[in-house]
N, C-alpha and C positions, 0 to 999 in steps of 0.2 A: 158785712165788715168784721174783719179780722179783730177781738179783743187783745187786750194786752195790758200788761204792767209796766211801768216804768220808774226809775230812780235816778236822781240826778248825783253823782257822787263828787263832782267837781263844776264849781259856776264861778269864775273869778269874779266877773261881772257883778253877781249878786253875794258874793261873800260866802259861799257854800263850799264846804270840803269836809269828806268824811273820811275819817281816819281807818276805820273798818266799816265792813258791808258784809251781809252773806243772805244769799237766799237759795233755794233747792227745793228738792222733795220733802225736807223735814218741816219747811214752813210754806210752801207754795204748792201743793199736790197737783201735777197735770196727768191726763191720762196716758200716760209711756211708763212701760216697763222699766226704763233707764234712769238710773240714780243719777241726776245732773245737779248740778251746784255752780255756784260763780260767787266768789269770794274776792275780797278787796282788804289789802292791807299795807302799811307802811312799814318797810324794811329799816332795821336799825343795825348800826354797828359797819366799822370799816368805810371803803369806798362807797358801798351802797347805802349809805346813811341817808333818810329821808325819800329813798326811790319807793314811786307808789308802784304796786305790784295788783293786778287782776289776774285772777285765776280761773278760768272756764274749763268745768270738767264736763262733757255732753253724754257722759256713761261708756264712751269706749275711745275719744279722743280728748285728751287736755291741751291747753295751751295757756301761756302766762302772758299778759299783755302789759307792757311798759308807758303807763301814760308820759312818766316822766322823761324818759328816751324816745318820744318823737311818735308814739302809740306803736313801737315796733314788739316783736315775738322774742320774748328771752328763751323760751326753750318749751317743749311740748312732750307728749308719750300718747303712744296708740298699744294698747294693748301689750303693756311690758317692752315696746320700743323705743329707746331714747330719740328724740327730735332735737337735733340741735349738735352743738359740736363743744370740745373741750379748748377753751380757750387759754393761752398763760395768763390771761386778766382774769382776776377774781369779782367778776359782777355780778349783778348789775352795777354799773359804775353811775353814779351822780354825775349829771353834767358840770357841776361846780368844781370837781375833780378833773376835769377833761380842758386842757388849754389847746386849741386846734392849730394856734400858731409854732406849739412845740416840735421842734426836730424839723425845722424847716417846712413847717406847714402840714405834718404828718402826725397831730397830738389826737388826732380821731382814732389812732389807733391803740391808745391809750384807754378807750372806752368799750372797746369791740368785742363782744363776746357773744353776741344777738344768734339766734335761729334765724331771724329774718329781721332786718332793719332796711329803712327806707334811705338813699342817697339823693339829696335835692338839697332845698327846691332851686335855689339860684343857680345852682352848679353841683355835679355828682363826680365831675373826673380829679385828676391826679392834682396836686398843689403846684402851683404857678401865678405869673401874672397875666391878668387879663386887660386889655384896652379898651376903653366905652368910651361913649359921647355922653356927658351928664346934660341936664336940663338947658344948661345955657349954652351948650353947643360945645363945650370945651372937651378936648380928650384927655381923659384920665387913667391912670394906671391904677389897679386896685388886685391886692393879692389874694387867691383862692386857695383854700385848704383843702385837703382831701376828702374827697365824698360830701363835700357842703355841710350845712349845718344843722339839718333838720333834724339827726338822730339824738341832738344834743338839746333840743328844745323842749320843753315842758308844754304837754295838754293845758290849755285853760278852761276846756267843759269838757267833761266826761259823764255819759249817761250808759245806763244798764237797762235794755228793754226783754221782757219775755212774752211771747205769744201765749195766751191761753187757749187758744185753739189749734189743732191739728195743721202742721206739723212740730208745733212747739217752737218757733224757731228762736234761739239763745242769740240775742245781740250785744254787741259792744262798741259805740260808739263816741270818737273823740275828736278835738278839735285843736290845731297846731298852727300857731302862726311864725312867719318870718317877715319882719316888719321893723322899719327905722324910719324917722325924720328924713325927708330927702331922698330914700331908699324905696325898693318895691316894698309891696306890702301883698303877701301871698299867704293865701290860708288853704290849711289841707283839712278836710273832714275825711275821717277814717272809721270804716265801719266794718265790724268782723261779725259774721255769723254762722251758725253751724245748728243741725239739728240733733237733738237726742239720739245717740246709738250712732251716729253716721260716722265714715272715716275721714268727711269731707270738711276745708273748712273756706268760708267763701270771704274775700274784701274786696269791698268797695272802695275807691278814693275820689273826691271831688278835690281839684284845687283851684281857688278862685282868685282874680287879681281883685283886689278891693281897693286899688288906687285910681286916680285919674287919668292916669298914663300907664301907655302900654308896658308890659312885663316879661322877661322871660323866664322861662322856666326849664328845668331838667330833672328828672326822676326816674331812679332804678330801684328796683329790689332786689337786695343785696340776700337770697336766702340760702344759709349755710348747713352744709350736713356732717359731720362726721360717723364713726362707728355707731349703730350696724349697718347701716346703709352704705357708709365708705368703708373699703377693705381691698386688699390685695385681690385684683380680678373684677371689681366692681366696674359698672359702665354707665355713660351717660349718653343717651338718645335722645332724638329728635329729626322731626323731617325737613330736610336739607333743602334749601335752595343755592346758597352760597356760603363759603367760611374761609376763614383765613386766620391766621395768627396774628396777634396784636403786635408782637414785638419779635427781634432774631432769637432770644432767649425763648419764645415758646414755640417758635419753628423749629426749634432741635426735638421737639414732641412730637411731631406730625405723624409718626410711624405708631405712636400708643395714643392715638387722639380720643377714642372713646373710651380707652381703659385706664385703670389706677393702679399704681403701684401701693407696696407695703411702706410704711413710713420710711423716710431717707433724710439721715440727719444730712443738715446743711442744704437741703435742697430749695432751689430757688423759683419762685411763682413763674406759671404760665397762665396765659390768658387767651382765650380766642371768641372772635366774633362771628356770629352765625345771621345768617339771613332766613326765616324758617318760612316752609310753605304753610298754607294755612285750608281749609276746607271751604265749602261752598257758603257757608255763613260766616267766613272770615276766622275759625277758630283755629288755634294752633296748640300745642304741647310740647313737653319735653319730660324726661323720665331720668332718675339715677337709680339705679337698681344693683343688688350685690350680687358675688361671683355664684352663688346657687339659684341666683333668679327666682329667690321667694320673698324676696321684701324690696320694696321699691315704693319711691315717694313721686308722684308726678305732678306737674305743674301745667295748669291750661290758662288761656288767656285770649285776648281779643288781639289778632296783628294788627289791626289799624290803631288800637291804641297804644300799644307796646311794641311796634314795629323791630327793636333791637334786642337780640339775644346775645347773652354773653356767657361765658362759661370760664368759671376761676379755679385751678387746678392749684392745692398748696398741700401736697403730701409730704410734708416735713416731719421730723420726729414729732412724737406724741405730745412731747414736752414743749414744743414749740409750735403747737396749733396745726394738726393732723386735717385737712378740711377742703372741702369744695364748695365753691358758690355756683348757683343756678340764678341767673340775673336777667330776667326781663326789664327793657327800660324804654322811655321815651327816645334814647341816644345810645351809643357806645360811651365807656368811663374813660374818654380822650380829653386832652386838653379842651376847655369850653372856646377858644377861640378855633380850634379845628373843627369842633362838631358844629359850630356856627357856618362855619365856611360850606360845610356839606349839608346844610339846609335841616340840620336835626336838632337845633334848638327852637323850643316851641316858643311863640311869641303871643301871650295874651293879651286882647285888647281891654281896656277900662270896663270891670264889671264883666270881663269873659272868665272862661272856666273850661278846664280840661277834666273829663271824667274816663275811668276806666276801672275794671274788675280784672281779679285774678282768684285762681281757687287751687288748692291743694289737696289731695287725696293720698291716704298711706294704704298701701298695698301689705300683706302679712302673708299673701298664699302664692305659691306658683301659678295657680289660675288668675290671679287679678294682675301682676304682673305680666303674663303672655297676654292678657287681653288688651293693657296698653301697647305692648309691642305690636300687636297684630293693626290697631289704631294708627300706629306710626308707619308701619309695612305699608297699609293702605294710601297713605296720603303721598308715599315716598313712591308710589308703583308707577306712575307717570313722566317721573322727572328723574332725570339724572344728575345728582349733585355737582357743582362745581366746586371744588377743595383745591384752595391754594395752598404750596408749599411754602409762602413767603409773605410777607407783610405786604398788604395791599395799598395804593393810595386813597380808595373809597372808603377803609374801615379806619385807618391809623395814619398818622404822620410817619410810622416809623421807616 
């Protein structure tokens, strides 16, 4: 049995909350040559005032977790390579300063500067009106805001765990609720794990329906990267079964689908829907890598858990947010009513749950990037991808 040490940083039910916390080689010596640490602090000043930040450094890869913002990842670094992007928003922004109804339901954007944020749990598409049937059998109309509420929900329980035996996993766990009287009651349990010295981070999520009625669920992982991984000549690659632009604007970029341009003032975003191939174990992957093919970030996940993959290209001026998003999800980020019509909205029975994992790995050598490219070539070898040049009814209502 593996031995471990645990610390509870937040437990609202028992009135536990630590303003500061630190553990590492200086006070818990493990049999590893890597100088690891886990630290928690509360940010002060400006729009970030009151945001809890947990900084994990495994000796090679560092990443900052935001319990106050749905257990998202604010930013990271791997051997001097910045992981994240430079948003016009000076974050991380406390949810109290984000009105999701602002700008016609686009208020989510005023808090958006994370490396990775979760979109969901009840919905994750654009703002609009959804038509639902309430418990009394009445048809009601409810406004949905951009990308849902999860990224602006604080965790009510957070724990840190360190395994004392090799390979000494460093783990941070948090729980976030979306609940209300006469409304769905969904709970996310998010677990991040890394090993000292590793370039890899693993995320494991469980979404539970804690109500006595069925509940709909949508979940998308919005992982965002700017320089040094994004630059003129960068490429995004994945083993493709079928692909289509989500909008007419995205269709304009089909000739440069895999590649990225330098920053372009006034650029309008382009979004693409992918149906990916998987190996015999159901695993798939995608990678963004730079023009020299010596820096890359690869994402891996199980296709059955996250069958929909979206690429968001926003090569705008640096001042306006030069960024791309790699986005595995349970659905595509369309209007919820459309995703429901396509059978892509999950329905959790009372007490039911959805469970899924994904991992990211950072490569800072040409050999590392080439190795991932070889995996993708192998998966693609026996399947000719179906590439649509215009939006398709299967993928979007456009």
